[in-house]
C-alpha positions in Angstrom: 16.9 124.0 26.2 19.5 123.2 23.6 18.8 122.6 19.9 19.1 118.8 20.3 16.5 118.7 23.0 14.2 120.9 21.0 14.5 118.7 18.0 13.8 115.6 20.1 10.6 117.3 21.5 9.5 118.2 18.0 10.0 114.6 16.9 8.1 113.3 19.8 5.2 115.6 19.0 5.2 114.6 15.4 5.3 110.9 16.4 2.3 111.4 18.7 0.4 113.2 16.0 1.1 110.5 13.5 0.1 107.8 15.9 -3.2 109.6 16.4 -3.7 110.1 12.7 -3.0 106.4 12.0 -5.6 105.4 14.7 -8.2 107.7 13.1 -7.5 106.4 9.6 -7.7 102.8 10.9 -11.2 103.6 12.3 -12.2 105.1 9.0 -11.0 102.0 7.1 -12.8 99.7 9.5 -16.0 101.7 9.2 -15.7 101.6 5.4 -15.0 97.9 5.4 -18.2 97.3 7.5 -20.2 99.5 5.0 -18.8 97.6 2.0 -19.9 94.3 3.6 -23.3 95.8 4.3 -23.6 96.9 0.7 -22.5 93.5 -0.6 -25.3 91.9 1.4 -27.8 94.4 0.0 -26.6 93.7 -3.6 -27.0 90.0 -3.0 -30.5 90.4 -1.7 -31.4 92.6 -4.7 -29.9 90.1 -7.1 -31.9 87.3 -5.6 -35.1 89.4 -5.8 -34.4 90.2 -9.4 -33.8 86.5 -10.2 -37.2 85.7 -8.6 -38.9 88.3 -10.7 -37.1 87.4 -14.0 -39.7 84.8 -15.1 -42.4 87.3 -14.6 -40.6 89.9 -16.6 -40.0 87.6 -19.6 -42.8 88.1 -22.1 -44.7 85.0 -23.1 -44.7 83.9 -26.8 -48.4 84.9 -27.2 -47.8 88.5 -26.0 
């Protein structure tokens, strides 16, 4: 095997490795995006619950 063939093989190996890494990173990004959306929903629910409790937490003038 000559040097050019060896370099070509190495480049193909690198390319394959990079493609795999990109796929894995895309999966991580997608999972994190889903988690962020879930957390946003939870924050919204908590904000709504806090707004409902707000009148109860405000002291009345006679207290």
